[in-house]
C-alpha positions in Angstrom: 0.3 0.4 0.2 2.4 2.4 1.1 4.7 1.8 -2.2 1.7 2.4 -4.3 0.9 5.8 -3.1 4.8 6.3 -3.3 4.3 5.6 -6.8 1.3 7.7 -7.3 2.8 10.6 -5.2 5.6 10.5 -8.1 2.8 11.1 -10.9 0.8 13.9 -9.5 3.9 16.0 -7.4 4.9 17.5 -10.6 1.2 18.4 -11.9 0.7 19.8 -8.5 4.2 21.9 -9.0 3.5 22.9 -12.6 3.5 26.9 -12.8 1.1 28.1 -14.7 2.1 30.2 -18.0 4.9 32.8 -17.5 2.8 36.2 -19.3 5.3 38.0 -21.1 4.6 42.1 -21.3 4.9 43.2 -24.8 4.7 46.5 -26.6 3.5 47.1 -30.6 6.7 48.4 -32.0 5.4 49.0 -35.6 2.7 47.7 -38.2 2.9 47.2 -41.8 -0.5 48.1 -42.9 -1.8 47.1 -46.4 -4.7 48.0 -48.5 -6.6 45.1 -46.6 -4.9 43.9 -43.8 -1.7 44.7 -41.8 0.9 42.5 -39.8 1.8 43.6 -36.0 5.3 43.4 -34.4 5.3 43.0 -31.2 8.6 43.1 -28.9 9.4 42.3 -25.3 11.7 39.9 -22.7 11.2 36.7 -21.9 13.1 35.3 -18.5 14.1 31.9 -19.1 15.3 29.4 -16.5 16.8 26.2 -17.1 14.6 23.6 -19.1 11.1 23.8 -20.4 8.9 26.5 -19.7 5.7 27.8 -20.9 4.8 31.8 -21.4 1.8 33.6 -22.7 0.9 36.7 -24.9 -1.7 38.5 -23.8 -4.2 41.1 -25.1 -3.4 40.4 -28.4 -6.0 41.0 -31.7 -8.8 38.5 -31.7 -8.7 38.7 -35.3 -5.4 37.3 -35.9 -4.8 34.7 -38.9 -3.2 31.9 -36.6 -1.2 30.8 -39.4 0.5 33.5 -39.6 1.6 33.5 -36.4 6.0 33.9 -35.7 7.5 34.4 -32.6 11.4 34.7 -32.9 13.3 34.1 -29.5 16.6 35.5 -28.9 20.1 33.2 -28.0 20.4 29.2 -28.3 17.2 28.2 -27.1 14.4 25.7 -28.8 10.8 26.7 -29.6 9.1 23.8 -28.8 5.3 25.1 -29.8 2.8 27.6 -30.3 -0.6 28.0 -29.6 -3.6 30.7 -29.2 -6.9 30.8 -27.6 -9.8 33.5 -27.0 -9.7 34.7 -23.4 -13.6 35.4 -22.6 -12.7 35.4 -19.3 -11.1 39.1 -19.6 -14.3 40.2 -20.7 -16.0 39.2 -18.2 -14.1 41.1 -16.0 -14.0 44.2 -17.7 -18.1 43.6 -17.7 -17.5 43.6 -13.6 -15.3 46.5 -13.5 -17.6 48.8 -16.0 -20.7 47.9 -13.5 -18.2 48.7 -10.0 -17.5 52.1 -12.2 -21.2 52.7 -12.9 -21.9 52.7 -8.8 -19.6 54.8 -8.3 -20.6 57.4 -11.0 -24.1 57.9 -9.5 -22.4 58.0 -5.7 -20.9 60.8 -7.0 -23.8 62.3 -8.9 -25.2 61.9 -5.9 -22.6 64.1 -4.1 -22.7 66.4 -6.5 -26.7 67.4 -6.0 -26.2 67.3 -2.7 -23.9 70.3 -2.7 -24.9 71.8 -5.1 -28.3 72.0 -2.7 -26.5 73.1 0.8 -25.3 75.7 -1.5 -28.2 77.0 -2.7 -29.4 77.3 1.4 -26.4 78.8 2.2 -27.2 81.3 -0.8 -30.4 82.1 0.9 -29.4 82.5 4.2 -26.8 85.3 3.1 -29.6 87.2 1.4 -31.6 87.0 4.3 -29.3 87.9 7.4 -28.1 91.2 4.5 -32.0 91.9 4.8 -32.1 91.7 8.5 -29.5 94.3 9.2 -32.5 96.7 10.0 -32.9 96.6 14.5 -35.9 97.7 15.8 -38.5 100.0 14.1 -38.2 103.5 12.6 -39.5 105.5 15.8 -37.9 102.9 18.4 -34.1 102.9 19.4 -31.5 100.2 20.3 -30.1 99.6 23.3 -26.4 99.1 23.3 -26.5 95.7 24.9 -28.8 94.8 22.2 -27.2 95.9 19.3 -23.7 94.3 20.3 -25.4 91.3 20.4 -27.0 91.6 16.9 -24.0 92.5 15.3 -21.7 89.8 16.9 -24.8 87.7 15.6 -24.8 88.2 12.1 -20.7 88.6 12.1 -20.4 85.1 13.5 -23.2 83.7 11.2 -22.2 85.2 8.1 -19.1 84.1 8.5 -20.4 80.5 9.0 -22.2 80.9 5.9 -19.4 82.1 3.8 -16.9 79.2 5.3 -19.4 76.3 4.2 -19.8 78.3 0.9 -16.5 77.9 0.2 -16.0 74.4 1.4 -19.0 73.1 -0.6 -17.6 74.7 -3.9 -13.7 73.0 -2.9 -16.1 69.6 -2.6 -17.9 70.0 -6.4 -14.2 71.0 -7.7 -12.7 67.5 -6.3 -15.8 65.8 -6.9 -16.3 66.6 -10.4 -12.7 66.3 -11.4 -13.1 62.6 -9.6 -16.4 62.5 -12.0 -14.6 63.4 -15.0 -11.9 60.5 -15.1 -14.3 57.5 -14.1 -16.5 59.2 -16.6 -13.2 58.8 -19.2 -13.0 55.3 -18.0 -16.4 54.2 -18.8 -16.3 55.4 -22.0 -13.0 53.4 -22.8 -14.2 50.4 -21.2 -17.8 50.7 -22.9 -15.8 50.8 -26.1 -14.2 47.8 -24.9 -16.9 45.8 -23.4 -18.0 43.7 -26.2 -14.1 42.8 -26.9 -12.2 39.9 -26.3 -8.6 38.9 -26.8 -6.3 36.4 -27.9 -3.6 34.9 -26.3 -0.6 33.6 -27.9 1.1 30.6 -25.5 4.4 29.5 -26.3 6.6 26.3 -24.6 10.6 26.9 -24.9 13.5 24.7 -24.0 16.6 26.8 -22.6 19.8 25.7 -21.7 20.4 28.1 -19.0 19.0 30.8 -16.8 18.7 33.8 -19.2 16.7 36.9 -20.0 16.7 37.4 -24.1 14.2 39.1 -26.5 11.1 38.0 -27.6 9.0 39.1 -31.2 6.0 38.4 -31.8 4.2 39.1 -35.2 0.5 38.2 -36.7 -1.5 39.2 -39.2 -5.1 40.7 -38.7 -8.5 42.1 -40.5 -10.3 44.6 -40.3 -7.4 47.5 -41.2 -6.3 49.4 -44.0 -4.8 52.5 -45.6 -6.3 54.7 -48.4 -4.0 57.2 -50.6 -5.1 60.5 -50.7 -3.4 63.8 -52.1 -2.6 67.2 -51.3 -1.4 69.0 -54.9 -0.9 72.6 -54.6 0.5 74.5 -57.5 1.4 78.5 -56.8 1.1 79.7 -60.6 1.5 77.9 -63.9 5.2 79.0 -64.1 6.0 76.9 -60.4 6.6 72.8 -60.0 3.6 70.8 -58.9 3.9 70.5 -55.1 2.4 67.0 -54.4 1.9 66.0 -50.4 1.4 62.5 -50.4 -0.8 60.8 -47.7 -2.6 57.9 -45.8 -5.9 57.8 -44.6 -5.1 54.6 -42.5 -7.8 52.9 -40.0 -8.1 49.6 -38.0 -10.6 48.1 -35.4 -8.5 45.3 -34.5 -9.0 44.9 -30.9 -5.5 46.3 -29.9 -4.9 50.0 -29.5 -1.7 51.1 -31.8 0.3 53.6 -29.5 3.2 55.4 -31.1 4.2 52.8 -33.5 6.7 52.6 -36.7 4.0 52.6 -39.8 4.8 50.9 -43.1 2.3 51.2 -45.8 2.3 48.4 -48.4 0.3 48.2 -51.8 0.8 44.2 -51.6 -2.0 41.6 -50.2 -0.5 39.4 -47.5 -3.8 36.9 -48.8 -1.8 35.5 -51.9 -0.9 31.8 -51.1 2.4 30.7 -50.3 2.3 27.2 -52.1 4.6 26.5 -55.0 2.3 26.5 -58.4 1.9 22.4 -59.8 2.0 22.7 -63.7 -1.0 20.8 -64.9 -1.3 18.8 -68.1 -1.1 21.2 -71.5 -2.9 19.5 -74.3 -3.3 21.6 -77.4 -6.2 21.9 -79.6 -8.0 24.1 -82.0 -9.5 27.6 -80.6 -13.4 28.1 -81.6 -16.0 29.6 -80.1 -16.3 31.7 -77.0 -14.1 28.9 -75.4 -11.1 30.9 -75.4 -9.8 34.1 -73.6 -11.0 36.5 -76.3 -13.6 39.1 -75.2 -15.2 41.3 -77.4 -15.5 45.1 -76.4 -19.8 46.1 -77.1 -20.2 49.9 -76.8 -22.3 50.7 -74.0 -26.0 52.6 -75.1 -24.8 55.9 -75.7 -26.6 59.2 -74.1 -26.0 62.6 -75.4 -25.9 63.6 -71.4 -25.4 62.3 -67.8 -28.1 64.2 -65.4 -27.3 62.7 -62.4 -24.5 64.5 -60.3 -23.9 61.5 -58.4 -24.0 57.6 -58.1 -23.6 54.8 -55.5 -23.9 50.9 -55.7 -22.4 47.4 -55.2 -20.0 46.2 -57.1 -20.3 42.1 -56.3 -18.8 38.9 -58.2 -20.8 36.4 -60.2 -21.8 34.5 -56.8 -23.0 38.1 -55.7 -20.4 38.2 -52.9 -19.2 41.9 -52.6 -16.1 42.5 -54.3 -13.9 45.0 -52.0 -10.8 47.3 -53.1 -12.4 47.4 -56.8 -11.7 51.0 -58.6 -14.9 52.4 -59.7 -14.4 55.8 -61.7 -16.3 57.9 -64.6 -14.4 57.1 -67.8 -12.7 60.1 -68.8 -12.6 62.0 -65.8 -10.7 62.5 -62.5 -13.6 60.8 -60.3 -14.0 57.6 -58.8 -12.9 55.8 -55.6 -12.8 52.6 -53.9 -15.3 49.8 -52.7 -15.5 49.2 -48.9 -15.5 46.1 -47.5 -19.5 45.7 -48.3 -18.5 46.1 -51.8 -20.4 49.4 -51.5 -19.2 52.6 -53.7 -20.7 56.2 -54.3 -19.2 59.1 -56.5 -19.9 62.5 -56.3 -19.4 65.5 -58.6 -20.5 64.1 -62.0 -21.2 65.9 -64.6 -23.5 65.9 -67.7 -20.3 64.4 -69.6 -19.6 61.8 -67.5 -21.6 59.4 -69.3 -19.4 55.9 -68.7 -19.4 53.8 -65.4 -16.4 51.8 -65.2 -15.0 49.3 -62.2 -11.4 47.2 -62.0 -10.7 45.3 -59.6 -7.2 42.4 -59.7 -8.7 39.2 -60.9 -11.6 40.0 -62.8 -13.0 41.3 -65.8 -13.0 45.0 -66.2 -16.9 46.2 -66.2 -18.1 49.3 -68.6 -21.5 50.8 -69.0 -23.3 53.6 -69.8 -24.9 55.4 -66.3 -28.6 55.2 -66.6 -29.4 55.4 -62.5 -28.8 57.3 -59.8 -27.7 53.5 -58.2 -25.6 51.2 -59.9 -24.6 47.8 -59.0 -22.1 46.0 -61.0 -21.1 42.2 -61.1 -17.6 41.4 -62.2 -16.7 38.6 -63.7 -13.7 36.3 -63.0 -10.5 36.7 -65.8 -10.9 33.4 -68.0 -8.1 31.0 -66.8 -8.6 28.0 -68.9 -6.2 28.8 -71.7 -2.5 29.6 -70.2 -1.7 31.2 -73.7 -2.8 32.8 -76.9 -1.8 31.6 -80.7 -1.9 34.4 -82.9 -1.0 33.1 -86.7 0.7 30.1 -85.0 2.9 31.1 -82.6 2.0 30.8 -78.7 2.5 34.2 -76.7 3.5 32.9 -73.2 4.2 35.8 -70.8 4.1 39.7 -71.2 7.5 40.1 -71.6 7.6 38.5 -75.0 5.3 41.4 -75.7 6.7 44.7 -77.2 4.4 48.1 -77.7 4.0 48.3 -81.5 4.7 44.9 -82.3 2.2 43.6 -85.2 1.2 40.1 -85.9 -0.7 38.8 -89.2 -2.9 36.4 -89.0 -6.6 35.4 -89.9 -9.4 36.2 -87.9 -10.1 32.2 -86.7 -6.6 32.8 -85.0 -8.5 35.0 -82.5 -11.2 32.7 -82.0 -13.7 35.1 -82.9 -14.2 36.4 -86.2 -16.4 39.8 -84.7 -14.0 40.5 -82.5 -11.6 41.6 -85.6 -14.7 43.4 -87.0 -15.7 45.3 -84.0 -12.9 47.4 -82.3 -10.7 46.8 -79.7 -10.4 42.9 -78.5 -8.8 41.7 -74.9 -6.4 38.7 -74.4 -4.9 37.3 -71.4 -1.0 36.8 -70.6 -0.1 34.8 -67.5 -3.3 35.7 -66.2 -3.2 39.6 -67.3 -5.7 41.3 -69.3 -3.9 42.6 -72.3 -5.6 44.8 -74.6 -5.1 44.8 -78.3 -6.5 46.9 -81.4 -7.4 44.1 -85.0 -7.3 45.2 -88.3 -9.0 44.2 -91.5 -11.2 41.2 -91.1 -8.7 39.4 -93.9 -5.2 40.9 -92.5 -6.7 40.6 -88.6 -3.1 42.4 -87.7 -3.0 43.0 -83.7 -1.0 46.1 -82.5 -0.2 46.2 -78.8 -1.5 48.8 -76.7 1.5 50.2 -74.6 -0.4 51.3 -72.0 -1.4 47.5 -71.2 1.8 46.3 -71.0 2.6 49.0 -68.0 -0.6 48.0 -66.2 0.1 44.5 -66.5 4.0 45.3 -64.9 2.7 46.9 -61.8 4.6 45.8 -58.9 4.1 46.3 -54.8 5.1 49.6 -53.2 6.1 50.2 -49.3 6.6 53.5 -47.7 8.1 53.6 -44.2 6.7 56.3 -41.8 9.6 58.1 -40.5 7.5 59.8 -37.7 5.6 57.9 -34.7 1.4 57.1 -35.3 -1.3 56.4 -32.6 -4.2 54.6 -34.1 -6.6 53.5 -32.0 -9.2 50.6 -32.4 -12.2 52.6 -33.2 -12.4 52.5 -36.8 -11.8 56.3 -37.7 -9.3 57.2 -40.1 -6.2 58.6 -38.9 -4.2 60.9 -41.6 -0.1 59.7 -41.8 2.4 62.1 -43.8 3.9 59.9 -46.3 5.8 62.5 -48.6 6.4 65.6 -50.3 7.8 65.9 -53.8 8.2 69.0 -56.1 7.6 67.7 -59.5 8.4 69.3 -62.7 5.1 69.4 -64.7 4.1 71.8 -67.8 0.3 73.1 -67.5 -2.3 73.2 -70.5 -6.1 74.6 -70.3 -8.5 73.1 -71.8 -11.8 74.0 -72.6 -14.8 72.3 -74.7 -17.0 75.5 -75.2 -19.7 73.6 -77.0 -20.6 71.7 -73.2 -18.9 73.9 -70.9 -17.6 77.7 -71.6 -14.6 77.5 -68.9 -11.0 76.7 -69.3 -9.7 73.6 -67.3 -6.4 73.8 -66.1 -3.9 70.3 -66.3 -0.7 69.3 -65.1 1.2 67.0 -67.0 4.1 65.0 -65.4 5.9 62.8 -67.5 8.2 61.3 -65.3 6.2 60.3 -62.6 6.6 56.3 -61.8 9.6 57.2 -59.1 7.0 58.9 -57.0 5.5 55.5 -56.6 2.2 57.1 -56.4 -0.9 54.6 -55.9 -4.8 55.6 -57.2 -6.4 57.7 -55.0 -8.5 61.2 -53.7 -6.7 64.9 -53.9 -7.5 68.0 -52.3 -6.3 70.5 -55.2 -5.0 74.1 -54.3 -4.3 76.5 -57.3 -2.5 80.0 -56.5 -3.3 79.6 -52.8 -7.1 79.0 -53.1 -8.6 75.7 -52.5 -9.9 74.3 -55.6 -12.1 71.3 -54.7 -11.5 67.2 -55.0 -10.2 65.2 -57.7 -8.9 61.3 -58.6 -5.4 60.3 -59.1 -5.3 57.6 -61.7 -1.5 56.9 -62.3 -2.6 53.2 -62.9 -4.7 54.4 -65.9 -2.1 57.0 -67.2 0.5 56.4 -69.8 3.6 58.2 -70.8 2.4 61.1 -69.2 0.6 61.5 -65.9 -2.4 64.0 -65.9 -3.8 66.1 -62.8 -6.9 68.2 -62.9 -6.3 71.8 -60.9 -10.0 72.8 -61.7 -11.7 75.5 -63.6 -9.8 79.1 -64.1 -12.3 82.1 -64.3 -9.0 84.1 -65.8 -8.7 82.3 -69.2 -12.2 83.5 -70.7 -13.7 81.5 -73.5 -16.8 82.4 -75.4 -18.8 80.8 -78.6 -20.9 83.0 -80.6 -22.6 81.6 -83.5 -22.2 83.9 -86.9 -25.7 85.0 -87.7 -24.4 86.9 -90.6 -22.8 83.8 -92.2 -25.4 81.2 -91.0 -28.5 81.0 -93.4 -31.3 78.4 -94.9 -31.5 77.2 -97.9 -34.1 75.4 -100.0 -33.4 73.7 -103.4 -35.9 71.0 -104.6 -36.6 68.6 -101.9 -33.8 69.0 -99.5 -33.1 71.9 -97.2 -29.4 72.9 -96.8 -28.4 75.0 -93.3 -25.0 77.0 -93.3 -23.9 77.5 -89.7 -20.6 79.3 -88.4 -19.2 79.3 -85.4 -16.6 81.8 -83.7 -14.3 81.2 -80.7 -12.9 83.9 -78.7 -10.0 83.1 -76.2 -8.5 85.6 -73.7 -5.6 85.6 -71.1 -6.3 87.9 -68.7 -3.4 86.5 -66.6 0.3 87.5 -66.4 1.8 84.9 -68.0 1.5 83.4 -71.3 -0.8 80.1 -71.1 -1.3 76.6 -73.4 -4.4 76.2 -74.6 -6.4 73.7 -76.2 -9.8 73.9 -77.6 -12.3 71.3 -78.8 -15.5 71.2 -80.4 -17.1 68.7 -83.6 -18.4 69.2 -86.9 -21.8 66.9 -87.2 -21.0 63.5 -88.6 -24.2 61.4 -90.3 -25.0 58.1 -90.5 -27.7 58.7 -93.0 -26.9 59.0 -97.1 -29.9 61.5 -96.8 -28.6 63.9 -94.9 -25.0 64.9 -96.0 -22.1 67.1 -93.8 -19.9 69.7 -95.9 -16.6 71.1 -93.6 -16.7 74.1 -95.0 -13.5 75.8 -92.9 -12.1 74.3 -89.7 -10.2 77.0 -88.8 -6.7 75.8 -89.2 -7.7 73.4 -86.5 -6.9 69.1 -86.9 -9.9 67.1 -87.2 -10.8 63.1 -86.6 -12.4 62.3 -90.0 -14.8 59.4 -88.0 -15.5 61.7 -85.5 -15.4 64.9 -86.7 -13.9 66.3 -83.5 -11.5 69.4 -83.9 -8.9 70.4 -82.0 -7.2 74.1 -81.8 -3.4 73.8 -79.9 -1.4 77.2 -79.4 0.1 79.7 -77.0 -1.8 82.2 -75.6 0.0 85.5 -74.7 -0.6 87.5 -71.3 -3.3 89.5 -71.7 -4.0 88.5 -75.0 -7.0 87.2 -77.3 -7.4 85.0 -80.2 -10.3 84.4 -82.0 -10.8 81.3 -84.2 -14.0 79.3 -85.4 -15.4 76.6 -88.0 -17.9 76.5 -90.6 -20.0 73.8 -92.0 -23.5 73.0 -94.0 -26.3 70.2 -93.5 -28.2 68.6 -96.4 -31.2 66.9 -95.5 -35.0 66.2 -96.4 -37.0 69.6 -96.1 -39.8 67.5 -94.3 -37.0 66.5 -91.9 -36.5 67.7 -88.5 -32.7 67.7 -87.5 -30.5 69.3 -85.6 -27.8 71.2 -86.7 -26.3 73.5 -84.3 
């Protein structure tokens, strides 16, 4: 019996003596914030004993990715295990603490109300003593003894009242200060009352007693940053000043206090597994099974009646697409979808007809704005075919393509003869969409678009922020300064007076790639005045990045119909209208400006309606669209006139808008 008790003691005694996990105090020293998610880096000290020992890191974000946990311990030690769990007991402790504070809060409010009531009583007594200074009636005198007693009483009582009032005011001040601190503590706990935390447990094997450094890192969700820019231009003779900023927010459950931030455009959610090659079976390309899509022109409307558009971007399964770029084609108005796939664009004009949505891994969606709410569904990029066969040659990578390459072939080589006839086609190389322009159906040449190759070769950027920032876990945006650049730019004024008589100033930047710009909103300041918000889209830019600086009233454009030349003529069954427009540009600035004017000749798609272009006024002409473009320098304080003339012939019984 004694022997068995001895054996049980040997087995149980170590369990009784086994210590609980030793807490490790850590601080968040640095955070790498991605466009979606963040990597948190903590540091601390671990006091090791000889042998095996368990430690715990507390107060960790419950939204961490368990597979991303990395622990590094200095010295010659062996890390035996890493586990994590959610601590719900801490939430219960916080609720008990909140309950106690709320009870104390009520007690202090009662004390404050009591002291205020006493102060009111003392004030009333002070008034009553003042009114009782007259002793005796007007016809009756007062004895000296009575007068002395009355004066002594009043002095004594007034002194007591004043001292009581001072005492009550002091209590009110002290209680009010204590109540303010309790209210602040209650407010902080209320933000955390539904918040649980994670704990990370590690087991270490140490050869000796020592104190070493510990580093802990992990990925969390519910954190992100979005770029924003302050663009300032002193005048059109000065360089452009670009202030690069980031709006950082997080709601991870842990506050980042005075941490070093690194902002990255990378994606930490990409898989880390190496790719596996699958058998590659060759065959003929036909029908719509190839990675070739035809861009169908959207329905055309004369003007967009909506000044704002909002909606939701989802995939083919109805799931929200976060971080999709949604913008109005041809303008600087755009934005990104939030975690629910929602977007909102404001400040649209009548010319903003086309809405585009783009996201990594999805095909671009383009449609005409027809309603104030536009919900779009993005289709995933086609991945069935790894390469495209053109004229019997296989293009396997983007690097194999160069701008301007022309490859001959037949329409069948594109997999869809209609694609060769109807404008731009798209094909995919290495999973990246690359646009091309086909030629005639019988020739089907492919001209590679340089901007497509540039878009396909974009890399990730990373910015190290020199100043430490505090980012609480409250879901609010906090602005961090990235950098400020003085960028050479050449300035042009643009005006299409048929649509809008105002001149719009643009800054053109030719060598913008070194600044590592990302699509984002802009705050524009010109000549010391806030112009408004805009949108910077370097992802869609070519060699030149154009930044809109808004309207400038100092360049005045007028478009006038010349009635002396404009006339109607009726010959047989046809009516001919002759139209002449005069465009006047006046520069009231003290510097010369580069000006681009655009207008248009009408274009007829009907054989019974003919347009004769009588005079272009020296403008360049796009034959298929009839667009007229004038480019010239307008000196300071000078005025220049130009214009164009045309005639339209159509059946006399028809109504045709010709001006």
